[in-house]
LOZA-173600 format. One record per residue (C-alpha): residue number from 0; x, y, z; residue in one letter. Coordinates in nm, 4 decimals, always signed. Layout:
# residues N
NODE   n     east    north       up res
NODE NUM        X        Y        Z   a
...
This chain:
# residues 311
NODE   n     east    north       up res
NODE   0  -0.0243  +0.0182  -0.0040   m
NODE   1  +0.1470  +0.3379  -0.1237   k
NODE   2  +0.1546  +0.6258  +0.1487   s
NODE   3  +0.1462  +0.9890  +0.1378   a
NODE   4  +0.2501  +1.2300  +0.3874   f
NODE   5  +0.0680  +1.5490  +0.4461   l
NODE   6  +0.1820  +1.8517  +0.5462   f
NODE   7  -0.1111  +2.1066  +0.6842   p
NODE   8  -0.1055  +2.4898  +0.6548   g
NODE   9  -0.1611  +2.8216  +0.8697   q
NODE  10  -0.4555  +2.7309  +1.0621   g
NODE  11  -0.3443  +2.4006  +1.2161   s
NODE  12  -0.1174  +2.5608  +1.4635   q
NODE  13  -0.1360  +2.5671  +1.8225   k
NODE  14  +0.0292  +2.7046  +2.1398   a
NODE  15  +0.2834  +2.4356  +2.2294   g
NODE  16  +0.3021  +2.2539  +1.9370   m
NODE  17  +0.7076  +2.2095  +1.9690   l
NODE  18  +0.6783  +2.1532  +2.3133   h
NODE  19  +0.4254  +1.8800  +2.2356   d
NODE  20  +0.6627  +1.6953  +2.0302   l
NODE  21  +0.8190  +1.3416  +2.1465   p
NODE  22  +1.2054  +1.3348  +2.2650   q
NODE  23  +1.3265  +1.1854  +1.9570   h
NODE  24  +1.6685  +1.2053  +1.8210   t
NODE  25  +1.5450  +1.2967  +1.4600   s
NODE  26  +1.3128  +1.5478  +1.6174   i
NODE  27  +1.6005  +1.6823  +1.8970   l
NODE  28  +1.8428  +1.7212  +1.5567   k
NODE  29  +1.5482  +1.9052  +1.3893   t
NODE  30  +1.5169  +2.1784  +1.6763   l
NODE  31  +1.8673  +2.2204  +1.6757   l
NODE  32  +1.9011  +2.2684  +1.3384   e
NODE  33  +1.6605  +2.5304  +1.3659   a
NODE  34  +1.8162  +2.7065  +1.6829   n
NODE  35  +2.1279  +2.7482  +1.4650   e
NODE  36  +1.9688  +2.8405  +1.1542   v
NODE  37  +1.7346  +3.1283  +1.3063   l
NODE  38  +2.0118  +3.2116  +1.6082   n
NODE  39  +1.7462  +3.1768  +1.8266   q
NODE  40  +1.5877  +2.9227  +2.0650   d
NODE  41  +1.3167  +2.7869  +1.8387   v
NODE  42  +1.1236  +2.7027  +2.1321   l
NODE  43  +1.0197  +3.0543  +2.2015   l
NODE  44  +0.8321  +3.0468  +1.9015   w
NODE  45  +0.5352  +2.8400  +1.9663   d
NODE  46  +0.3537  +3.0656  +2.2898   t
NODE  47  +0.0147  +3.2200  +2.2271   e
NODE  48  +0.1527  +3.5289  +2.1905   e
NODE  49  +0.4552  +3.4792  +1.9865   a
NODE  50  +0.1998  +3.2448  +1.7204   l
NODE  51  -0.0120  +3.5805  +1.6647   q
NODE  52  +0.2742  +3.6282  +1.4312   s
NODE  53  +0.2430  +3.5166  +1.0784   t
NODE  54  +0.6528  +3.4625  +1.1122   v
NODE  55  +0.6621  +3.2488  +1.4239   a
NODE  56  +0.3391  +3.0667  +1.2877   v
NODE  57  +0.5147  +2.9841  +0.9381   q
NODE  58  +0.8452  +2.8712  +1.1157   v
NODE  59  +0.7341  +2.6955  +1.3626   t
NODE  60  +0.5161  +2.4747  +1.1564   l
NODE  61  +0.7721  +2.4076  +0.9263   l
NODE  62  +1.0100  +2.2827  +1.1714   t
NODE  63  +0.7462  +2.0887  +1.3577   v
NODE  64  +0.6219  +1.8990  +1.0364   e
NODE  65  +0.9845  +1.8195  +0.9253   v
NODE  66  +1.0716  +1.6676  +1.2740   a
NODE  67  +0.7453  +1.4942  +1.2829   t
NODE  68  +0.8662  +1.3395  +0.9122   a
NODE  69  +1.1861  +1.2617  +0.9298   r
NODE  70  +1.1242  +1.0965  +1.3088   a
NODE  71  +0.8629  +0.8587  +1.1129   l
NODE  72  +1.1224  +0.8129  +0.8505   m
NODE  73  +1.4014  +0.6922  +1.0870   s
NODE  74  +1.1987  +0.4727  +1.1797   e
NODE  75  +1.1350  +0.2732  +0.8479   g
NODE  76  +0.8076  +0.4531  +0.7690   a
NODE  77  +0.9448  +0.6206  +0.4626   v
NODE  78  +0.6842  +0.7834  +0.2427   p
NODE  79  +0.5719  +0.7305  -0.1677   d
NODE  80  +0.4754  +1.0809  -0.2258   m
NODE  81  +0.4171  +1.4026  -0.0267   v
NODE  82  +0.1836  +1.6845  -0.0506   a
NODE  83  +0.1689  +2.0231  +0.1521   g
NODE  84  -0.1284  +2.2969  +0.2133   h
NODE  85  +0.0191  +2.6648  +0.1735   s
NODE  86  +0.3493  +2.6909  +0.3515   v
NODE  87  +0.2834  +2.3207  +0.4429   g
NODE  88  +0.4480  +2.2979  +0.0628   s
NODE  89  +0.7951  +2.4142  +0.1944   f
NODE  90  +0.7888  +2.0897  +0.4497   s
NODE  91  +0.6946  +1.8689  +0.1560   a
NODE  92  +0.9354  +2.0057  -0.0527   a
NODE  93  +1.2260  +1.8914  +0.2006   v
NODE  94  +1.0897  +1.5074  +0.2805   i
NODE  95  +1.0939  +1.4993  -0.1017   a
NODE  96  +1.4420  +1.6120  -0.1047   g
NODE  97  +1.3933  +1.9045  -0.3201   v
NODE  98  +1.5173  +2.1596  -0.0649   l
NODE  99  +1.7544  +2.1499  +0.2473   n
NODE 100  +1.5696  +2.2132  +0.5579   f
NODE 101  +1.8427  +2.5024  +0.6392   k
NODE 102  +1.7232  +2.6843  +0.3141   d
NODE 103  +1.3638  +2.5951  +0.3855   a
NODE 104  +1.3462  +2.7568  +0.7272   l
NODE 105  +1.5199  +3.1237  +0.5625   l
NODE 106  +1.2865  +3.1383  +0.3083   l
NODE 107  +0.9786  +3.0074  +0.4919   v
NODE 108  +1.0940  +3.2981  +0.7532   k
NODE 109  +1.0943  +3.5775  +0.5019   k
NODE 110  +0.7340  +3.4526  +0.3063   r
NODE 111  +0.5708  +3.5216  +0.6495   g
NODE 112  +0.7635  +3.8418  +0.7067   e
NODE 113  +0.6242  +3.9636  +0.3315   l
NODE 114  +0.2934  +3.8295  +0.4317   m
NODE 115  +0.3055  +4.0115  +0.7581   e
NODE 116  +0.3275  +4.3383  +0.6229   g
NODE 117  +0.1263  +4.3447  +0.3272   a
NODE 118  -0.2200  +4.3892  +0.5097   y
NODE 119  -0.2429  +4.4707  +0.8356   p
NODE 120  -0.5978  +4.5941  +0.8648   h
NODE 121  -0.9159  +4.5391  +0.6695   g
NODE 122  -0.7837  +4.1756  +0.4948   y
NODE 123  -0.8403  +3.8489  +0.5783   g
NODE 124  -1.0035  +3.5092  +0.4668   m
NODE 125  -1.3228  +3.3402  +0.5213   g
NODE 126  -1.4515  +2.9985  +0.4268   v
NODE 127  -1.8010  +2.8953  +0.2545   v
NODE 128  -1.9292  +2.5104  +0.3043   l
NODE 129  -2.2173  +2.4050  +0.1008   g
NODE 130  -2.1637  +2.5481  -0.2430   l
NODE 131  -1.9506  +2.4133  -0.5438   n
NODE 132  -1.6879  +2.6293  -0.7347   e
NODE 133  -1.9080  +2.6477  -1.0306   r
NODE 134  -2.1712  +2.8218  -0.8013   t
NODE 135  -1.9429  +2.9968  -0.5728   l
NODE 136  -1.7044  +3.1686  -0.8488   l
NODE 137  -1.9767  +3.3940  -0.9862   p
NODE 138  -2.0398  +3.5210  -0.6733   i
NODE 139  -1.6635  +3.6399  -0.6274   i
NODE 140  -1.7098  +3.7800  -0.9523   e
NODE 141  -2.0299  +3.9952  -0.8931   e
NODE 142  -1.8675  +4.1775  -0.5697   i
NODE 143  -1.4704  +4.1740  -0.5899   s
NODE 144  -1.3919  +4.5331  -0.7386   t
NODE 145  -1.0680  +4.7110  -0.7321   s
NODE 146  -1.1515  +4.8783  -0.4360   t
NODE 147  -1.3239  +4.6338  -0.2494   h
NODE 148  -1.1716  +4.2746  -0.3902   p
NODE 149  -1.2177  +3.9356  -0.3098   v
NODE 150  -1.0691  +3.6054  -0.4408   f
NODE 151  -1.1222  +3.2178  -0.4492   l
NODE 152  -0.8504  +3.1012  -0.2489   a
NODE 153  -0.8667  +2.7212  -0.1477   n
NODE 154  -1.0788  +2.4693  -0.2846   v
NODE 155  -1.0088  +2.2033  +0.0107   n
NODE 156  -1.3397  +1.9775  -0.1458   a
NODE 157  -1.5814  +2.0219  -0.3728   p
NODE 158  -1.8067  +2.2310  -0.1589   d
NODE 159  -1.5560  +2.3754  +0.0844   q
NODE 160  -1.3948  +2.7021  -0.0424   i
NODE 161  -1.2027  +2.9479  +0.0915   t
NODE 162  -1.2137  +3.3058  -0.0384   i
NODE 163  -0.9710  +3.5905  +0.0932   a
NODE 164  -0.9515  +3.9604  +0.0326   g
NODE 165  -1.1019  +4.2782  +0.1934   m
NODE 166  -1.3114  +4.1918  +0.4865   l
NODE 167  -1.6291  +4.3881  +0.3684   s
NODE 168  -1.6029  +4.2176  +0.0475   a
NODE 169  -1.6030  +3.8183  +0.2125   i
NODE 170  -1.9102  +3.9477  +0.4099   e
NODE 171  -2.0890  +4.0577  +0.1060   n
NODE 172  -1.9935  +3.6967  -0.0816   v
NODE 173  -2.1011  +3.5182  +0.2358   f
NODE 174  -2.4835  +3.7093  +0.2053   e
NODE 175  -2.5600  +3.5833  -0.1331   i
NODE 176  -2.3903  +3.2505  -0.0607   a
NODE 177  -2.5922  +3.2118  +0.2235   r
NODE 178  -2.9040  +3.2935  +0.0230   r
NODE 179  -2.7833  +3.0247  -0.2324   k
NODE 180  -2.7975  +2.7808  -0.0063   g
NODE 181  -2.4661  +2.7549  +0.1101   a
NODE 182  -2.4359  +2.5616  +0.4579   r
NODE 183  -2.2075  +2.7851  +0.6706   k
NODE 184  -1.9726  +3.0810  +0.5798   a
NODE 185  -1.7389  +3.2936  +0.8227   h
NODE 186  -1.4393  +3.4292  +0.8702   f
NODE 187  -1.1508  +3.2341  +0.9619   l
NODE 188  -0.8695  +3.3254  +1.2191   n
NODE 189  -0.5813  +3.4867  +0.9357   v
NODE 190  -0.4916  +3.8141  +0.8942   s
NODE 191  -0.3485  +3.8012  +0.5637   v
NODE 192  -0.5399  +3.7064  +0.2010   p
NODE 193  -0.3656  +3.4318  +0.0922   s
NODE 194  -0.3398  +3.2470  -0.2242   h
NODE 195  -0.5164  +3.5774  -0.4297   c
NODE 196  -0.3699  +3.8158  -0.6935   a
NODE 197  -0.2897  +4.0521  -0.3776   l
NODE 198  +0.0183  +3.8806  -0.2857   l
NODE 199  +0.1566  +3.8456  -0.6361   q
NODE 200  +0.4712  +4.0667  -0.4973   f
NODE 201  +0.5208  +3.7805  -0.2499   v
NODE 202  +0.5482  +3.5310  -0.5353   s
NODE 203  +0.7795  +3.7979  -0.6693   d
NODE 204  +1.0099  +3.7931  -0.4320   a
NODE 205  +1.0022  +3.4236  -0.3633   l
NODE 206  +1.1384  +3.3566  -0.7420   e
NODE 207  +1.4299  +3.6195  -0.6531   k
NODE 208  +1.5241  +3.4892  -0.3620   a
NODE 209  +1.5013  +3.1394  -0.5286   f
NODE 210  +1.8118  +3.2366  -0.7246   e
NODE 211  +2.0607  +3.1740  -0.4562   d
NODE 212  +1.8717  +2.8768  -0.3291   i
NODE 213  +1.9886  +2.5359  -0.4982   s
NODE 214  +1.7129  +2.3127  -0.5747   f
NODE 215  +1.7466  +1.9444  -0.6062   h
NODE 216  +1.5338  +1.6552  -0.8215   e
NODE 217  +1.2716  +1.5085  -0.5993   p
NODE 218  +1.2895  +1.1574  -0.4669   c
NODE 219  +0.9200  +1.1078  -0.4662   i
NODE 220  +0.6457  +1.2894  -0.6308   p
NODE 221  +0.5107  +1.6109  -0.5012   y
NODE 222  +0.1711  +1.7105  -0.5358   a
NODE 223  +0.1393  +2.0936  -0.6793   g
NODE 224  -0.0448  +2.3693  -0.4821   n
NODE 225  -0.1850  +2.5452  -0.8212   r
NODE 226  -0.1520  +2.3116  -1.1060   t
NODE 227  -0.3075  +1.9898  -0.8930   a
NODE 228  -0.0516  +1.7698  -1.0550   r
NODE 229  +0.2400  +1.5190  -0.9660   a
NODE 230  +0.5634  +1.7508  -1.0037   l
NODE 231  +0.8701  +1.5279  -1.0629   r
NODE 232  +1.0868  +1.8366  -1.1993   k
NODE 233  +1.2804  +2.0516  -0.9328   a
NODE 234  +1.1965  +2.3419  -1.1764   s
NODE 235  +0.8207  +2.2735  -1.1859   a
NODE 236  +0.8277  +2.2413  -0.7580   i
NODE 237  +1.0265  +2.5900  -0.7476   r
NODE 238  +0.7626  +2.7820  -0.9547   e
NODE 239  +0.4866  +2.6033  -0.7407   d
NODE 240  +0.6396  +2.7264  -0.4214   l
NODE 241  +0.6682  +3.0757  -0.5479   a
NODE 242  +0.3557  +3.0839  -0.6921   l
NODE 243  +0.1020  +2.8955  -0.4872   s
NODE 244  +0.0487  +3.1755  -0.2444   i
NODE 245  -0.0524  +3.4435  -0.5648   s
NODE 246  -0.2779  +3.1818  -0.7037   n
NODE 247  -0.5767  +2.8990  -0.5529   p
NODE 248  -0.4844  +2.5884  -0.3469   v
NODE 249  -0.6654  +2.3302  -0.5349   r
NODE 250  -0.5943  +2.0593  -0.2786   w
NODE 251  -0.8789  +1.8396  -0.3295   y
NODE 252  -0.7492  +1.8235  -0.7170   d
NODE 253  -0.3829  +1.7599  -0.5367   a
NODE 254  -0.4508  +1.4630  -0.3192   t
NODE 255  -0.6729  +1.3261  -0.6056   s
NODE 256  -0.3668  +1.2891  -0.8101   v
NODE 257  -0.2286  +1.1259  -0.5189   l
NODE 258  -0.4875  +0.8595  -0.5036   f
NODE 259  -0.4715  +0.8271  -0.8352   e
NODE 260  -0.1025  +0.7444  -0.8226   l
NODE 261  -0.2251  +0.4547  -0.5680   g
NODE 262  -0.1966  +0.6257  -0.2325   a
NODE 263  -0.4177  +0.4326  +0.0055   r
NODE 264  -0.2537  +0.5418  +0.3273   l
NODE 265  -0.2386  +0.9437  +0.4424   f
NODE 266  -0.0634  +1.0298  +0.6890   v
NODE 267  -0.1156  +1.4243  +0.8059   e
NODE 268  +0.2021  +1.5348  +0.9791   m
NODE 269  +0.1657  +1.7287  +1.3248   s
NODE 270  +0.0034  +1.9386  +1.4132   p
NODE 271  -0.3452  +1.8873  +1.3603   g
NODE 272  -0.6031  +1.6618  +1.1813   s
NODE 273  -0.7891  +1.8800  +0.9295   v
NODE 274  -0.6008  +1.7452  +0.5941   l
NODE 275  -0.6957  +1.3817  +0.7295   t
NODE 276  -1.0644  +1.4867  +0.7564   e
NODE 277  -1.0731  +1.5974  +0.4284   l
NODE 278  -0.8782  +1.2751  +0.3497   a
NODE 279  -1.1525  +1.0496  +0.4830   r
NODE 280  -1.4154  +1.2883  +0.3525   s
NODE 281  -1.2896  +1.2393  -0.0344   a
NODE 282  -1.1081  +0.9033  -0.0382   f
NODE 283  -1.3388  +0.6018  +0.1441   t
NODE 284  -1.1565  +0.3267  -0.0018   d
NODE 285  -0.8347  +0.4506  +0.1652   a
NODE 286  -0.7182  +0.4673  +0.5111   r
NODE 287  -0.6421  +0.8383  +0.6895   s
NODE 288  -0.4450  +0.9015  +0.9895   l
NODE 289  -0.3451  +1.2000  +1.2041   s
NODE 290  +0.0053  +1.1491  +1.3794   v
NODE 291  -0.0697  +1.4115  +1.6166   s
NODE 292  -0.3965  +1.2075  +1.7023   e
NODE 293  -0.2139  +0.8645  +1.7001   y
NODE 294  +0.1134  +0.9699  +1.8348   g
NODE 295  +0.4843  +0.9015  +1.6496   l
NODE 296  +0.5270  +0.5282  +1.7436   q
NODE 297  +0.1933  +0.3878  +1.7015   t
NODE 298  +0.1840  +0.6202  +1.3101   a
NODE 299  +0.5162  +0.4771  +1.2656   s
NODE 300  +0.3866  +0.1367  +1.3323   i
NODE 301  +0.0625  +0.1494  +1.1207   l
NODE 302  +0.2256  +0.2884  +0.8435   i
NODE 303  +0.4449  +0.0053  +0.7924   q
NODE 304  +0.1845  -0.2541  +0.8781   r
NODE 305  -0.0045  -0.1209  +0.5927   e
NODE 306  +0.2684  -0.0886  +0.2975   k
NODE 307  +0.4116  -0.4349  +0.4332   a
NODE 308  +0.0375  -0.5657  +0.3554   r
NODE 309  +0.0680  -0.5039  -0.0071   s
NODE 310  +0.4482  -0.6281  -0.0250   v
C-alpha cells in the first residue's frame, strides 16, 4: 500500500506544538538545526503570544512538520509521495529532497515577513461550506472590485472553499452564498489574504530569493498546490512554491492525484488533523490518520504494517 505524507498549512498551529513533540533523536536534531539557522531558540516561537505573528506560525509549522516526518522516516515509515497545503508545501519539498531544511527555514521566514507586513488591517480569509466552485465563483466575480477585492483562495473539497480579500467584500459574498444555499459561511482566524492576486508581490520576491537557493530533483512525487499535478522536476516544484501564494490552492485535486497514483494511506504530520478529515471524506477506499492523534510510534507502526500488506 502506497502512503502519502500530508503537511498542513496556517490554521493548524496551536500553542506549545513544538513542546508537544516527543523526545525523539530526529526531532531533537531538527530543533537544534532550526536554532542554529534562526540564531534563536525556536522553542520560544510557539507560545500563544508568539503565534500572533505570521512569521512565527509559518516557521514553527515547518519545524514541527519536518521534525515529525524525519522521525517517522528514521523508524522506517517512508512516504511514497508528498503534498503540503500552502506553507506546508515547503515541508513537503524538504521531505521530497528538493530543498534542504536550512534553506526552507530562511525562505519561509521571508515569506511570513512579506505576508505579515502586506495588509495589516481590513483583510483576511473566510470559508464557504455547501456550495461548489461553479456556484460560488460567479458570486465572487459579482462582488469583487478594484477597491473592494475578493478572490477564490483554496478549494479544499468540492463544497469547502475559502476566499480571500477585503473583509467587507468577503462578508458580501457570505450574504449571497447563504441565500444560494451555503450551509455555513464564516471568517477564518487569518489576517492575511493568502492565495490570491493581492500577494503577487510575495511570489515575485520568492522567485528572486530562489535564485540563490539550490533546488534538487525530487526523490518522490510532490503534488503541486497551484496545478494539482504530480511534479517530478525541481524546476516545477520551485515554480509551485513561488506562485502558490498568489494563486488558489487546489487541494482536493492535488490529493486526488495522489489517490490516482496509488496512495491508499494518507498520513498528516503534526500538528492538527484538518487534512486527515478532508482525506477521509474524499477517499473512502483509503485510510487516513493524523500523527497528532495517533502518536508518533503508533503512526510509524501503522504505516509500516499497511505498506507491508501490499508487498
